[in-house]
C-alpha positions as a printed Julia matrix, in Angstrom:
462×3 Matrix{Float64}:
 -11.76  -23.11    5.47
 -10.65  -21.82    2.02
  -7.11  -22.67    1.03
  -4.52  -19.91    0.62
  -3.33  -20.38   -2.94
  -2.1   -17.83   -5.44
  -4.4   -15.83   -7.67
  -4.91  -17.02  -11.26
  -1.77  -16.74  -13.38
  -3.56  -14.56  -15.97
  -3.65  -11.61  -13.57
  -0.74  -12.41  -11.24
   1.95  -10.66  -13.32
  -0.06   -7.44  -13.55
  -0.79   -7.55   -9.83
   2.88   -8.19   -9.04
   3.95   -5.15  -11.08
   1.42   -2.9    -9.35
   2.36   -4.36   -5.98
   6.1    -3.79   -6.44
   5.6    -0.31   -7.91
   3.96    0.72   -4.65
   5.91   -1.47   -2.22
   9.51   -0.82   -3.29
   9.69    2.99   -2.78
   7.76    2.79    0.51
   9.95   -0.03    1.81
  13.13    1.75    0.76
  12.08    4.92    2.53
  11.03    3.06    5.67
  14.1     0.83    5.75
  16.58    3.63    5.14
  14.78    5.65    7.82
  15.14    2.78   10.27
  18.79    2.36    9.31
  19.31    5.92   10.47
  18.23    4.61   13.88
  20.98    1.99   13.64
  23.5     4.74   12.87
  22.25    6.78   15.82
  22.49    3.8    18.15
  26.0     3.13   16.85
  27.03    6.73   17.57
  25.33    6.74   20.97
  27.02    3.41   21.65
  30.32    5.29   21.97
  28.84    6.84   25.12
  28.34    3.45   26.81
  25.64    0.83   27.47
  23.8     3.21   29.8
  23.37    5.74   26.97
  22.08    3.03   24.61
  19.6     1.84   27.25
  18.49    5.44   27.92
  17.78    6.15   24.25
  16.04    2.8    23.82
  13.81    3.3    26.86
  12.93    6.91   25.98
  12.24    5.87   22.4
   9.74    3.29   23.62
   7.63    6.16   25.03
   7.95    8.08   21.76
   6.88    4.91   19.98
   3.46    5.21   21.61
   3.02    8.73   20.28
   4.35    7.81   16.86
   2.0     4.82   16.61
  -0.96    7.08   17.4
  -0.02    8.98   14.26
   0.54    5.8    12.27
  -2.9     4.55   13.33
  -4.57    7.74   12.15
  -2.46    7.55    8.98
  -3.76    4.02    8.45
  -7.3     5.35    8.7
  -6.43    7.96    6.08
  -4.87    5.31    3.83
  -7.79    2.89    4.13
 -10.43    5.47    3.29
  -8.4     7.41    0.72
  -7.63    4.25   -1.28
 -11.3     3.26   -1.3
 -12.36    6.79   -2.32
  -9.71    6.66   -5.07
 -11.11    3.35   -6.32
 -14.6     4.85   -6.2
 -13.45    7.94   -8.14
 -14.18   10.53   -5.4
 -11.47   13.23   -5.39
 -13.33   15.29   -2.78
 -13.43   12.28   -0.48
  -9.63   11.97   -0.68
  -9.15   15.64    0.26
 -11.59   15.42    3.16
  -9.92   12.34    4.57
  -6.51   14.07    4.43
  -7.88   17.08    6.32
  -9.49   14.86    8.95
  -6.25   12.95    9.46
  -4.17   16.1    10.0
  -6.59   17.7    12.45
  -7.08   14.58   14.55
  -3.33   13.84   14.59
  -2.59   17.28   16.01
  -5.39   17.01   18.57
  -4.04   13.66   19.76
  -0.4    14.76   19.79
  -0.42   18.02   21.68
  -1.52   16.76   25.14
   0.79   13.72   24.94
   3.73   15.91   23.91
   3.06   18.2    26.89
   2.99   15.19   29.22
   6.32   13.88   27.91
   7.97   17.31   28.15
   6.83   18.01   31.72
   7.07   14.52   33.19
   9.99   12.91   31.33
  12.11   12.03   34.41
   9.12   10.6    36.3
   8.06    8.46   33.33
  11.54    7.01   32.9
  11.84    6.37   36.62
   8.82    4.07   36.38
  10.87    1.75   34.18
  14.36    1.93   35.63
  15.9     3.15   38.91
  19.27    3.79   37.2
  20.0     7.55   37.79
  22.46    7.74   34.88
  19.84    6.33   32.52
  17.2     8.82   33.71
  19.62   11.79   33.52
  20.46   11.04   29.88
  17.05    9.83   28.76
  14.8    12.59   30.17
  16.08   15.51   28.01
  16.16   13.21   24.98
  12.52   12.22   25.56
  11.35   15.83   25.94
  12.98   17.13   22.74
  12.04   14.15   20.55
   8.45   14.44   21.79
   8.3    18.02   20.47
   9.69   16.84   17.11
   6.7    14.48   16.71
   4.45   17.46   15.92
   6.01   17.46   12.45
   5.07   13.83   11.6
   1.59   14.64   12.92
   1.15   16.55    9.66
   3.45   14.68    7.26
   2.09   11.18    8.01
  -1.54   11.89    6.98
  -0.33   13.67    3.83
   2.02   10.81    2.9
  -0.66    8.2     3.61
  -3.09    9.96    1.31
  -0.45   10.47   -1.4
   0.33    6.74   -1.49
  -3.34    5.84   -1.62
  -3.83    7.88   -4.8
  -0.68    6.57   -6.49
   2.01    9.09   -5.47
   4.29    6.62   -3.71
   7.63    7.67   -5.21
   7.59   11.37   -4.37
   7.18   11.1    -0.56
   9.64    8.2    -0.53
  12.34   10.21   -2.33
  11.81   13.17   -0.02
  11.94   10.95    3.05
  15.14    9.26    1.9
  16.71   12.63    1.16
  16.19   13.58    4.8
  17.92   10.46    6.12
  21.55   11.52    5.49
  20.66   15.0     6.77
  19.35   13.4     9.93
  22.46   11.29   10.43
  24.71   14.31    9.8
  22.77   16.58   12.15
  22.79   13.95   14.89
  26.53   13.4    14.52
  27.24   17.12   14.74
  25.12   17.63   17.85
  26.19   14.41   19.6
  29.94   14.93   19.23
  30.11   18.66   18.5
  31.83   20.54   15.67
  33.1    24.11   15.47
  30.64   26.38   17.3
  28.3    23.43   18.02
  29.08   22.03   21.49
  29.18   18.33   22.28
  25.73   17.41   23.63
  25.79   13.61   23.83
  22.4    11.89   23.91
  20.53   15.22   23.88
  22.29   16.15   20.62
  20.67   13.19   18.88
  17.24   14.54   19.78
  18.05   18.07   18.63
  19.28   16.83   15.26
  16.1    14.82   14.81
  13.94   17.84   15.64
  15.63   20.1    13.08
  15.42   17.6    10.22
  11.77   16.75   10.91
  10.85   20.43   10.66
  12.71   20.65    7.34
  10.86   17.53    6.1
   7.48   19.07    6.96
   8.18   22.35    5.18
   9.51   20.6     2.07
   6.54   18.21    1.84
   3.9    20.93    2.2
   5.77   23.19   -0.2
   5.81   20.55   -2.94
   2.21   19.38   -2.37
   0.71   22.85   -2.48
   3.14   24.18   -5.08
   2.25   21.38   -7.52
  -1.45   21.31   -6.52
  -1.39   17.59   -5.81
  -4.8    15.92   -5.32
  -4.42   15.52   -1.53
  -4.2    19.22   -0.64
  -7.07   20.88    1.18
  -8.13   24.41    2.0
 -10.25   25.88    4.76
 -13.55   25.13    2.99
 -12.58   21.47    2.63
 -11.6    21.35    6.29
 -14.99   22.73    7.35
 -16.88   20.15    5.32
 -14.57   17.37    6.55
 -15.32   18.27   10.17
 -19.1    18.05    9.77
 -20.74   15.32   11.81
 -21.41   12.84    9.0
 -17.97   12.66    7.33
 -16.17   13.02   10.68
 -18.21   10.24   12.27
 -17.4     7.93    9.35
 -13.66    8.68    9.61
 -13.68    8.25   13.38
 -15.46    4.92   12.99
 -12.47    3.7    10.98
  -9.62    5.56   12.72
 -10.52    5.16   16.4
 -10.42    1.33   16.39
  -7.09    1.53   14.55
  -5.89    3.97   17.19
  -6.97    1.64   20.0
  -5.21   -1.28   18.31
  -1.91    0.54   17.81
  -1.87    2.18   21.24
  -2.48   -1.19   22.92
   0.42   -2.62   20.93
   2.67    0.35   21.72
   1.93    0.23   25.44
   2.66   -3.48   25.3
   6.11   -2.71   23.87
   6.71   -0.22   26.7
   5.82   -2.93   29.21
   8.26   -5.26   27.44
  10.95   -2.61   27.96
   9.98   -2.36   31.62
  10.29   -6.14   31.94
  13.7    -6.29   30.31
  14.85   -3.26   32.32
  14.24   -5.31   35.46
  16.54   -8.03   34.12
  19.5    -5.64   34.07
  21.04   -2.84   32.02
  22.95   -5.29   29.79
  19.77   -7.16   28.83
  17.88   -3.89   28.25
  20.71   -2.57   26.04
  20.61   -5.76   23.94
  16.8    -5.68   23.75
  16.87   -1.99   22.72
  19.46   -2.67   20.03
  17.47   -5.66   18.78
  14.41   -3.42   18.59
  16.27   -1.13   16.18
  17.33   -4.03   13.93
  13.84   -5.49   14.03
  12.5    -2.09   12.99
  14.84   -2.08    9.99
  13.66   -5.54    8.93
  10.0    -4.78    9.53
  10.35   -1.5     7.63
  11.8    -3.47    4.73
   8.35   -5.05    4.45
   6.22   -2.05    5.43
   5.85   -1.24    1.75
   4.34   -4.7     1.23
   1.64   -4.1     3.83
   0.92   -0.56    2.56
   0.81   -1.73   -1.07
  -1.43   -4.62   -0.09
  -3.8    -2.32    1.79
  -3.86    0.21   -1.07
  -4.55   -2.31   -3.85
  -7.14   -4.17   -1.81
  -8.76   -0.88   -0.79
  -9.08    0.22   -4.42
 -10.62   -3.12   -5.37
 -13.03   -2.98   -2.42
 -13.94    0.62   -3.31
 -14.92   -0.59   -6.79
 -16.98   -3.39   -5.25
 -14.7    -6.1    -6.73
 -14.77   -8.39   -3.68
 -13.65  -11.6    -5.39
 -10.75   -9.77   -7.0
  -9.69   -8.47   -3.57
  -9.83  -12.0    -2.14
  -7.6   -13.38   -4.9
  -5.18  -10.48   -4.57
  -4.87  -10.96   -0.8
  -3.89  -14.63   -1.1
  -1.34  -13.91   -3.79
   0.31  -11.05   -1.9
   0.47  -13.01    1.36
   2.24  -15.86   -0.42
   4.74  -13.45   -1.99
   5.49  -11.88    1.41
   6.0   -15.32    2.96
   8.66  -16.23    0.41
  10.46  -12.89    0.65
  10.48  -12.83    4.46
  11.74  -16.41    4.69
  14.69  -15.52    2.45
  15.46  -12.37    4.45
  15.23  -14.22    7.76
  17.63  -16.94    6.7
  20.1   -14.29    5.58
  19.95  -12.61    8.99
  20.43  -15.92   10.8
  23.45  -16.84    8.69
  25.14  -13.42    8.98
  24.09  -12.61   12.57
  27.64  -12.04   13.83
  28.47   -9.84   10.83
  25.35   -7.75   11.43
  26.26   -7.44   15.12
  29.76   -6.28   14.19
  28.68   -3.3    12.1
  25.47   -2.34   13.92
  26.52   -2.31   17.57
  29.19   -1.17   20.0
  27.94   -3.5    22.73
  30.43   -5.69   24.57
  30.47   -8.62   26.97
  27.12  -10.12   27.99
  25.18   -7.4    26.14
  26.89   -8.36   22.87
  26.26  -12.1    23.45
  22.58  -11.4    24.14
  22.43   -9.27   21.0
  23.88  -11.94   18.69
  21.57  -14.58   20.14
  18.59  -12.28   19.59
  19.6   -11.69   15.97
  19.64  -15.44   15.34
  16.18  -15.9    16.85
  14.9   -12.88   14.95
  16.13  -14.33   11.68
  14.52  -17.71   12.27
  11.15  -16.17   13.17
  11.03  -13.18   10.81
   8.31  -14.73    8.65
   5.97  -14.94   11.64
   6.27  -11.2    12.24
   5.99  -10.22    8.56
   2.93  -12.33    7.76
   1.23  -11.01   10.89
   2.0    -7.44    9.86
   0.82   -7.86    6.26
  -2.2    -9.9     7.32
  -3.32   -7.35    9.9
  -2.24   -4.04    8.35
  -2.45   -5.0     4.68
  -5.46   -7.31    4.53
  -7.75   -6.94    7.53
  -7.36   -3.17    7.73
  -8.14   -2.7     4.04
 -11.76   -3.5     4.9
 -11.56   -1.88    8.37
 -11.89   -5.21   10.2
 -10.33   -3.51   13.19
 -12.31   -5.23   15.92
 -10.67   -8.5    14.93
  -7.18   -6.98   14.89
  -7.69   -5.59   18.4
  -8.7    -9.03   19.66
  -5.73  -10.68   17.93
  -3.21   -8.34   19.56
  -5.03   -8.37   22.89
  -4.77  -12.14   23.08
  -1.24  -12.42   21.66
   0.47   -9.64   23.59
  -1.61   -8.9    26.67
  -2.9   -12.38   27.53
   0.12  -14.46   26.44
   3.36  -12.55   25.82
   3.44   -9.96   28.6
   2.15  -12.19   31.43
   4.71  -14.86   30.53
   7.53  -12.28   30.31
   6.59  -10.77   33.68
   6.39  -14.19   35.3
   9.72  -15.16   33.73
  11.53  -12.27   35.41
   9.61  -11.64   38.62
   9.12  -15.25   39.72
  11.18  -17.62   37.58
  14.3   -15.43   37.09
  14.69  -16.68   33.52
  17.83  -15.64   31.61
  17.68  -13.47   28.5
  17.95  -16.52   26.22
  14.58  -17.78   27.45
  12.9   -14.4    27.84
  13.52  -13.47   24.2
  11.63  -16.59   23.08
   8.4   -15.38   24.68
   7.61  -12.8    21.94
   8.09  -15.64   19.4
   5.29  -17.63   21.05
   3.17  -14.49   20.97
   3.7   -14.09   17.21
   2.86  -17.76   16.54
  -0.49  -17.44   18.31
  -1.23  -14.21   16.43
  -0.44  -15.88   13.11
  -3.03  -18.62   13.65
  -5.68  -16.07   14.6
  -4.81  -13.73   11.71
  -4.99  -16.39    9.0
  -8.25  -17.74   10.41
  -9.81  -14.26   10.37
  -8.65  -13.58    6.8
 -10.18  -16.87    5.68
 -13.55  -15.83    7.13
 -13.69  -12.99    4.52
 -15.48  -10.56    6.83
 -12.95   -7.89    5.89
 -14.29   -7.8     2.31
 -16.26   -4.53    2.69
 -16.89   -1.45    0.55
 -16.46    1.45    2.99
 -17.48    4.13    0.49
 -20.97    2.63    0.21
 -21.08    2.53    4.0
 -20.36    6.27    4.08
 -22.96    7.17    1.47
 -25.6     4.76    2.81
 -25.26    4.83    6.62
């Protein structure tokens, strides 16, 4: 098996500059966006542990829908970056159009399901009537708001692939304080705006997402950026050949992300059965984990973009060297971040949560474990999303997550609660074992080099 060492020093500085130029704005946008979730949870925390658990459980359903969009956005990013490396501007526009249309087609039926069946879906996870009463309206309104990201995510994915990483990041970060302000106003009320509690958080999110969509489209079409498409482009993009090629990349990504998202819902179901306090801690930990993961999302996107451009040019050895170098850089950065979280776990708990008693103790313990194992999660994310997906090696990524989550993590978690009655301190270690198994499989697959593929040639020479 080839060793994972850094790329030659002659090119490493140039690669690092390109990597950081893409990664930093994306990570900042993603991390600040996730921090807004921390602020929301903090505000909702004033309403009690039941409100926190309700938002966390409802958000796990929304996570499925959101990850459908992210999966299709990944397909857009993979193909757009390779078309950019190949020099095909029309290919970039077609891929953007395909991503938008398929995102909307996937979203609408799921949104309708969440709106009409919100109480029944939440009742599957928890029998707590207070949780269902607060979570059902929240789920319905936030589901409607997802129609906006169904359009913005494909556009942003395509923009990053062609080198416009700063503009969507700045716009996204500008919406974060607006989101926090709107949520505060609707949660607690102000002037003519009545106090709405948990539902107010969803309404604020809906309004800001609509604003984000209108601003993004206005700037893209107003400045004639290279990702915009018109009706003629849409017609050509939906022809059987180009559409079949896009679906061949996007559908496996969709399957992978939906399997992962449903797995996270099952995890919430499992922890819901261990009690409201454990579910509240697990939900709060999920928000913090999202912030940390989002801090490295830019690394995986930058990795995928740079590798995709190299693969689109046919520079396979260059892509191999770049992948090893970027994985090593992410390992160092994530280890430093994880140690910081472990050392300051109580400080982080103090400013990010209103939990008390057992829920707070569970939360601090989870932060410590999360800090010690952060590198496992980050290398898995960059290895799967940044490296394997750059060459559309999606069959392998499905197998990796199927084994890690569905054959190891979830069965052990279910057994731990239903038969062994394990406490939270043991249950929270099960996802760590899952990540360790995934890491071994991910690195092995990367070393096989089967992901080193030029997808543009595949499209032109089926």
